[in-house]
C-alpha positions as CSV (number, residue, x, y, z in Angstrom):
1,M,156.0,65.2,42.6
2,D,157.3,61.8,41.4
3,A,160.8,60.8,40.4
4,R,162.4,57.5,39.4
5,C,164.4,55.8,42.1
6,P,168.0,55.1,40.9
7,E,168.3,52.0,43.0
8,C,165.0,50.0,42.5
9,E,163.6,52.0,39.5
10,K,160.2,52.3,41.2
11,V,158.5,55.6,41.9
12,A,160.3,57.8,44.4
13,I,158.9,61.0,45.9
14,L,160.4,64.5,45.3
15,D,159.3,66.8,48.1
16,D,157.4,70.0,47.4
17,D,160.5,72.2,48.0
18,V,162.4,70.2,45.4
19,T,165.2,69.5,47.9
20,N,165.0,65.8,48.7
21,V,164.2,62.6,46.9
22,K,163.0,59.6,48.9
23,C,161.9,56.1,47.8
24,P,159.4,54.4,50.0
25,H,160.1,51.0,48.4
26,C,163.9,50.6,49.0
27,N,164.5,53.6,51.4
28,F,166.8,55.4,49.0
29,E,167.2,59.0,50.1
30,A,169.3,61.9,48.7
31,D,169.2,65.6,48.3
32,Y,168.0,66.7,44.9
33,E,171.5,67.8,43.6
34,T,173.0,64.4,44.5
35,Y,170.0,62.7,42.9
36,L,170.6,64.6,39.6
37,E,174.2,63.6,39.6
38,I,173.3,59.9,40.1
39,M,170.7,60.0,37.3
40,K,173.2,61.9,35.0
41,D,175.8,59.2,35.6
42,Q,173.3,56.5,34.9
43,A,172.3,58.2,31.6
44,I,176.0,58.5,30.6
45,N,176.6,54.8,31.4
46,M,173.5,53.8,29.4
47,S,174.6,55.8,26.4
48,A,178.2,54.3,26.6
49,D,176.7,50.8,26.6
50,Y,174.6,51.5,23.5
51,I,175.9,49.7,20.4
52,P,174.1,50.7,17.3
53,D,172.9,47.8,15.1
54,R,174.3,49.1,11.9
55,P,176.6,47.1,9.7
56,G,179.9,48.7,8.7
57,I,180.5,50.6,11.9
């Protein structure tokens, strides 16, 4: 199964047991729970950086 690497943003590999994520491109490796926390933090940061392009706000 594929996942997105949080470091290089290329395709990382999620093992069949859904316990480990490893990126062959940059050698990122983490257990699945840690990976989810990293990706959740990145999503929160992206949403905090979003500034809507609407006048009057």
